[in-house]
C-alpha positions in Angstrom: 0.0 0.0 0.0 1.4 3.4 -1.0 0.3 6.9 0.0 0.3 9.6 -2.6 -0.1 13.3 -1.7 -1.7 15.3 -4.5 -1.9 19.1 -4.3 -3.8 21.0 -6.8 -5.3 24.5 -7.3 -8.9 24.6 -8.5 -10.7 27.9 -8.9 -8.4 29.4 -6.3 -9.5 26.9 -3.7 -6.8 25.0 -1.9 -7.5 21.3 -1.9 -5.3 18.8 -0.2 -6.3 15.3 -1.3 -4.8 12.2 0.2 -5.2 9.0 -1.9 -4.5 5.4 -1.0 -3.3 3.3 -3.8 -4.3 -0.3 -3.5 -4.1 -2.9 -6.3 -3.6 -0.1 -8.8 -6.8 1.8 -7.7 -6.9 5.2 -6.0 -9.5 5.8 -3.3 -10.1 9.3 -2.1 -9.8 9.3 1.7 -9.3 12.8 3.0 -9.9 16.3 1.4 -9.3 19.7 2.9 -10.8 22.9 1.5 -9.7 26.3 3.0 -7.2 27.5 5.5 -6.7 25.1 8.4 -6.0 28.0 10.7 -9.7 29.1 10.3 -13.0 27.3 9.8 -12.5 25.0 6.8 -13.9 21.9 5.2 -12.6 18.4 5.7 -13.8 15.1 4.2 -12.8 12.3 6.4 -13.7 8.7 5.8 -16.1 10.0 3.1 -17.9 12.3 5.6 -17.8 16.1 5.1 -17.3 18.4 8.1 -16.9 22.0 9.1 -13.7 22.1 11.1 -12.5 25.2 13.1 -9.0 26.5 13.6 -8.6 24.3 16.7 -9.4 21.2 14.8 -13.0 20.8 16.2 -15.4 19.1 13.8 -19.0 20.3 13.7 -22.2 20.5 11.7 -23.9 23.8 11.7 -27.3 24.4 13.5 -28.8 27.9 13.6 -31.9 30.0 13.7 -32.8 32.5 11.0 -34.5 35.9 11.2 -32.7 37.8 13.9 -34.8 40.8 12.9 -35.5 44.1 14.5 -39.0 44.3 13.1 -39.8 41.0 14.9 -37.9 41.7 18.1 -39.2 45.3 18.4 -42.7 45.1 17.1 -45.4 47.4 18.5 -46.6 44.7 21.0 -43.1 43.9 22.4 -41.0 46.9 21.7 -41.3 48.4 25.2 -40.4 45.1 26.8 -37.1 44.7 24.9 -36.2 48.4 25.2 -36.5 48.0 28.9 -34.2 44.9 28.7 -31.5 46.4 26.4 -31.7 50.2 27.0 -33.5 53.2 25.7 -30.7 54.3 23.3 -31.4 51.3 21.1 -34.0 53.7 19.5 -33.1 57.3 18.6 -35.7 59.8 17.4 -38.1 56.9 16.9 -35.8 54.9 14.7 -33.7 51.8 15.5 -30.2 52.8 16.3 -27.5 50.4 15.2 -24.9 52.8 16.7 -26.0 52.2 20.2 -23.1 49.8 20.8 -23.7 48.8 24.4 -27.4 48.2 23.8 -26.8 46.3 20.6 -24.3 44.1 22.3 -26.9 43.3 25.0 -29.3 42.3 22.3 -26.6 40.1 20.7 -25.7 38.6 24.1 -29.4 37.6 24.4 -29.3 36.1 20.9 -26.2 34.0 21.7 -27.6 32.8 25.0 -30.8 31.6 23.4 -28.8 29.8 20.7 -26.3 28.1 23.0 -28.8 27.0 25.6 -30.5 24.8 23.1 -27.5 23.5 21.2 -27.5 26.0 18.2 -24.0 26.8 17.3 -24.3 29.2 14.3 -25.8 32.7 13.7 -27.5 32.1 10.4 -27.9 34.0 7.1 -31.0 36.1 7.9 -30.0 38.9 10.2 -29.5 42.7 9.8 -26.6 43.8 7.6 -25.6 46.4 10.1 -25.3 44.1 13.1 -21.7 44.4 14.3 -21.1 40.7 13.7 -17.4 40.8 14.6 -18.7 40.7 18.1 -19.7 37.1 17.6 -16.0 36.2 17.8 -15.9 37.5 21.4 -19.1 35.6 22.1 -17.5 32.4 20.6 -20.3 31.4 18.3 -20.0 30.5 14.6 -21.6 32.9 12.1 -22.1 33.4 8.4 -20.7 36.6 6.9 -22.8 38.7 4.5 -21.2 40.5 1.5 -23.8 42.4 -0.5 -22.5 43.4 -3.9 -25.9 43.5 -5.5 -29.6 42.3 -5.4 -30.3 39.5 -7.8 -33.7 38.4 -6.4 -36.2 39.6 -9.1 -38.9 40.5 -6.7 -36.7 42.7 -4.5 -35.0 44.4 -7.5 -38.1 45.4 -9.3 -40.0 46.4 -6.1 -37.2 48.8 -5.3 -37.2 50.3 -8.7 -33.5 49.3 -9.2 -32.0 47.2 -12.0 -30.0 44.0 -11.9 -26.2 44.6 -11.7 -24.2 44.6 -15.0 -21.7 42.1 -13.9 -19.6 42.6 -17.0 -19.0 46.3 -16.3 -16.0 48.1 -14.8 -18.4 49.9 -12.5 -19.5 46.5 -11.0 -15.9 45.4 -10.6 -15.0 48.5 -8.7 -18.1 48.3 -6.5 -17.3 44.7 -5.7 -13.8 45.6 -4.6 -15.1 48.4 -2.5 -17.7 46.3 -0.7 -15.2 43.4 -0.1 -12.6 45.8 1.2 -15.0 47.2 3.8 -16.3 43.9 5.0 -13.7 41.2 4.3 -10.8 43.2 5.6 -12.6 43.4 8.9 -13.1 39.7 9.0 -10.0 38.2 7.4 -8.8 37.0 10.9 -12.3 36.1 12.4 -11.9 32.7 14.0 -15.6 32.1 14.3 -16.6 33.2 10.8 -17.7 30.1 8.7 -17.6 32.0 5.4 -19.2 34.5 3.1 -22.8 34.6 1.7 -24.2 36.9 -0.9 -28.0 37.2 -1.8 -31.2 35.4 -0.9 -33.1 33.3 -3.4 -31.4 34.6 -6.6 -33.2 34.7 -9.9 -30.7 32.7 -11.9 -32.8 31.0 -14.5 -35.8 31.6 -16.8 -37.6 28.6 -15.4 -37.4 29.8 -11.8 -38.3 33.4 -12.8 -41.4 32.4 -14.8 -42.6 30.2 -11.9 -42.1 33.1 -9.5 -44.0 35.7 -11.5 -46.8 33.2 -12.3 -47.2 32.5 -8.5 -47.3 36.2 -7.9 -50.3 36.4 -10.3 -48.8 37.5 -13.6 -50.9 36.3 -16.5 -49.5 38.2 -19.5 -47.1 37.2 -22.3 -43.7 35.8 -21.5 -41.1 38.3 -20.6 -37.4 38.8 -21.0 -35.6 37.7 -17.8 -35.0 41.0 -16.0 -31.2 40.3 -15.5 -30.8 39.8 -19.3 -32.9 42.8 -20.3 -31.3 45.1 -17.8 -27.9 44.4 -19.4 -28.8 44.4 -23.1 -30.9 47.6 -22.9 -28.0 49.7 -21.7 -27.1 52.5 -24.0 -24.0 52.3 -26.2 -21.7 49.4 -26.8 -21.0 47.5 -23.6 -19.2 44.2 -22.8 -22.5 42.7 -21.8 -24.1 43.6 -25.1 -21.1 42.2 -27.0 -21.5 38.9 -25.2 -25.3 38.9 -26.1 -24.4 39.6 -29.7 -21.9 36.7 -29.7 -24.6 34.4 -28.5 -27.0 35.4 -31.2 -24.2 35.1 -33.8 -23.6 31.5 -32.7 -27.3 30.6 -32.6 -28.4 32.3 -35.8 -25.3 32.4 -38.0 -26.6 35.3 -40.2 -27.8 38.8 -39.2 -30.8 38.3 -41.4 -32.1 35.4 -39.2 -31.7 37.6 -36.1 -33.6 40.4 -37.8 -36.3 37.9 -38.7 -36.8 36.6 -35.2 -36.5 39.8 -33.3 -38.1 42.2 -35.7 -35.0 44.2 -36.3 -33.5 45.9 -39.4 -29.8 46.0 -38.6 -27.2 45.4 -41.3 -24.2 44.0 -39.3 -23.2 42.4 -36.0 -21.4 45.6 -35.0 -24.7 47.5 -35.5 -26.5 44.9 -33.4 -24.2 45.6 -30.4 -25.6 49.2 -30.3 -29.3 48.1 -30.1 -31.0 49.0 -26.8 -34.6 48.3 -27.5 -35.6 44.6 -27.6 -39.1 43.3 -28.1 -40.4 39.7 -27.7 -39.4 37.6 -30.8 -41.5 35.4 -33.0 -39.8 32.1 -32.1 -40.2 31.7 -28.3 -38.1 28.5 -28.1 -35.1 30.1 -29.8 -35.5 33.2 -27.7 -35.5 31.2 -24.5 -32.3 29.4 -25.7 -30.7 32.8 -26.3 -31.6 34.0 -22.8 -30.5 30.8 -21.1 -27.1 31.0 -22.7 -26.8 34.6 -21.6 -27.9 33.7 -18.1 -25.2 31.1 -17.9 -22.6 33.7 -18.7 -24.1 36.2 -16.3 -24.3 33.7 -13.4 -20.7 32.6 -14.0 -19.5 36.2 -14.0 -21.5 37.1 -10.9 -19.8 34.3 -9.0 -16.4 35.0 -10.5 -16.5 38.6 -9.5 -17.8 37.9 -5.9 -15.1 35.3 -5.4 -12.4 37.6 -7.0 -13.4 40.5 -4.7 -13.5 38.4 -1.5 -10.1 36.9 -2.2 -8.5 40.3 -2.7 -9.0 40.9 1.0 -9.5 37.5 2.6 -7.9 34.2 1.6 -8.7 32.5 5.0 -12.5 31.8 4.9 -14.9 29.7 2.9 -17.3 31.0 0.3 -21.0 29.8 0.4 -22.5 32.3 -2.1 -26.2 32.8 -2.6 -28.9 31.0 -0.7 -30.5 29.1 -3.6 -34.2 28.2 -3.6 -34.8 24.5 -4.2 -38.5 24.4 -3.6 -40.5 22.4 -6.1 -38.6 22.1 -9.3 -35.9 24.6 -8.3 -33.4 25.7 -10.9 -32.2 23.7 -14.0 -29.1 21.5 -13.7 -26.7 24.0 -15.2 -27.1 26.4 -12.3 -25.7 23.9 -9.8 -22.9 23.0 -12.2 -21.8 26.6 -12.6 -22.2 27.6 -8.9 -20.2 24.5 -7.9 -17.2 25.9 -9.7 -17.0 29.1 -7.5 -18.3 28.3 -4.0 -17.0 25.9 -1.4 -20.4 24.9 0.1 -23.8 24.7 -1.7 -26.1 26.9 0.4 -29.7 26.0 -0.3 -33.2 26.7 1.0 -35.5 23.7 0.8 -38.7 23.2 2.9 -39.5 19.5 3.1 -40.1 16.6 5.5 -37.3 14.1 5.6 -38.5 11.8 2.9 -36.9 9.5 0.2 -37.7 12.1 -2.5 -36.0 14.8 -0.5 -32.9 12.7 -0.2 -32.9 12.0 -3.9 -33.2 15.7 -4.6 -30.3 16.9 -2.5 -28.2 13.9 -3.8 -28.8 15.2 -7.3 -27.6 18.7 -6.4 -24.6 17.3 -4.6 -23.6 15.3 -7.8 -24.2 18.3 -10.0 -22.1 20.7 -7.9 -19.6 18.3 -6.5 -20.0 20.1 -3.1 -21.2 19.5 0.4 -24.5 21.1 1.2 -25.9 23.3 4.0 -29.7 23.7 4.1 -29.7 27.4 5.1 -33.5 27.9 5.6 -36.3 25.5 6.4 -38.9 25.0 9.2 -41.9 23.3 10.6 -44.5 25.5 12.1 -47.5 25.7 14.4 -49.9 28.7 14.1 -50.6 30.0 17.6 -53.9 32.0 18.2 -51.9 35.3 18.1 -50.9 34.7 14.4 -52.9 34.6 11.2 -50.7 32.0 9.6 -47.2 31.0 10.4 -44.5 30.4 7.8 -43.1 26.9 7.4 -44.5 23.4 6.9 -47.6 23.2 9.1 -48.0 20.6 11.8 -50.6 20.3 14.6 -48.7 21.6 17.7 -45.4 22.6 19.1 -44.5 19.1 20.1 -44.9 18.0 16.5 -42.6 20.8 15.5 -39.9 19.4 17.8 -40.5 15.9 16.5 -40.1 16.9 12.9 -37.0 19.0 13.7 -35.5 15.9 15.4 -36.4 13.7 12.4 -35.0 16.0 9.8 -31.7 16.8 11.6 -31.1 13.2 12.4 -31.9 12.3 8.8 -29.5 14.8 7.1 -26.8 14.1 9.7 -26.9 10.5 8.3 -26.0 11.9 4.8 -22.2 12.2 4.5 -22.2 15.5 2.4 -24.7 17.4 4.5 -23.2 20.1 6.8 -26.3 21.1 8.8 -29.5 23.0 8.8 -30.6 26.5 9.9 -34.2 26.8 11.1 -36.6 29.4 9.9 -36.8 31.1 12.4 -36.0 32.2 16.0 -38.7 34.4 17.5 -42.4 34.2 16.7 -44.1 37.1 14.9 -47.6 37.9 16.0 -50.5 39.8 14.5 -49.8 43.6 14.3 -46.3 43.5 12.9 -45.1 43.9 9.3 -44.7 40.6 7.5 -42.5 39.8 4.5 -43.9 39.3 0.9 -45.4 35.9 1.8 -47.9 37.7 4.1 -47.3 35.1 6.8 -45.9 35.6 10.2 -42.5 34.2 11.1 -42.5 31.0 13.2 -39.9 30.4 15.9 -38.9 28.6 19.1 -39.5 31.6 21.4 -42.5 33.8 21.7 -42.1 37.6 21.1 -41.2 38.2 24.8 -38.5 35.5 24.8 -40.4 32.7 26.4 -39.1 29.4 25.0 -41.6 27.0 23.4 -40.4 24.1 25.5 -42.8 21.6 23.9 -40.8 22.0 20.7 -37.4 22.7 22.2 -37.2 19.5 24.2 -36.6 17.5 21.0 -34.8 20.3 19.2 -32.2 20.5 22.0 -31.8 16.7 22.0 -31.3 16.7 18.2 -28.8 19.5 18.2 -26.6 17.9 20.9 -26.7 14.6 19.0 -26.0 15.9 15.5 -22.2 15.5 15.6 -22.5 12.0 16.8 -25.0 11.1 14.2 -22.8 12.7 11.5 -19.8 10.7 12.7 -21.8 7.6 11.7 -23.1 9.1 8.4 -23.9 6.6 5.8 -23.6 3.7 8.2 -27.3 3.6 9.3 -30.6 3.2 7.5 -32.7 6.4 7.1 -35.7 6.9 9.4 -38.1 9.0 7.4 -40.9 11.3 8.6 -44.3 9.7 9.3 -46.0 13.0 8.5 -44.7 13.1 4.9 
């Protein structure tokens, strides 16, 4: 038996792979991704782990929606102001500069997490929270670098446009944002890694399902990320790329004119076009857009990774939190994203079922990456709510049972790295909801009282997760009975 050490550089990620050669065959035993002085990834005996700088292996459990509008709603605002201090509001507005008061709030957050076995501050939290303080509180956390919005609903509701990822302006903005945030965190020992945006609109399929669900019944539209780039004035890099796609698909300018109702005489003239109408051949049009979206998504991830690595080579990159509900995105999305991130960060609400295992197995194979389910929950609607977010069950005890079943289930999958529950504190009637119109579920009521009927099983699961994962792949799955 011979041991061969193979070092290779792949998309700026450092991978250390150890292979055992036996009877002429190589079997991958151990893989390390990232800096071993900080939180990194290790694959040992075919099981993926987060590993901190001290060598401690862990799977990530957290609670989403640390949110000022939920913590400080009209019905509980005075209660928490009394707990944390009056300066947390200034002139009637929430004051993120009230350092002592904000840290008291963060201390409460960490206490609630650690008491019940949660070890990570998850994706959904305020951008302006001084998260470097989590290093002092010794709790793992996800970093948030926001170079642009790429969720179609948020972009269009705000009246903004999708970022032109091919432009110099975007490059400079990415460098500026990364310098401000990543420089601050390059030596953070409890930072797991960097995240970008929530539920990105990567593909035509996902975008069309989203607008149909929102009630749109008109003709098919250009994907907003495509049209925002190709409608810019003048000749731009993005428009040149669009022209090159059309040139490959149509061969002659006459065929482009015929499909898109144009009268241009050359490819150079096409690069200047800024007004695009829906074409005659919908199938060809969708192929054109999909090819453009592949290049956009690749450039988006390339620029984010490039900017982060200018200022931090120590931490992992998790990228956008990708919706996998229902049909999710087409396969090409996971293949491209897998080239630029270290962990596939997804959002998938489901009971632990054979079909769920098959779905995440598919994403794992496409991306080649370990997976963290960054948002998902089971919920019980209390009388103080209209309707809670999450997969509904009959009571808080059932919430805890399904949490236990799901965490035990994914911990038995070698490439799963954990789960972040949606959410933390319940949201009652009388506070502003998100676009779903539902109130946020949680394990604590708005005044901090723990829902012990649920948390009994939640705590048990959280404290067993590492042990379960140590045995990942060795046991039969135990699926949800409520599926």
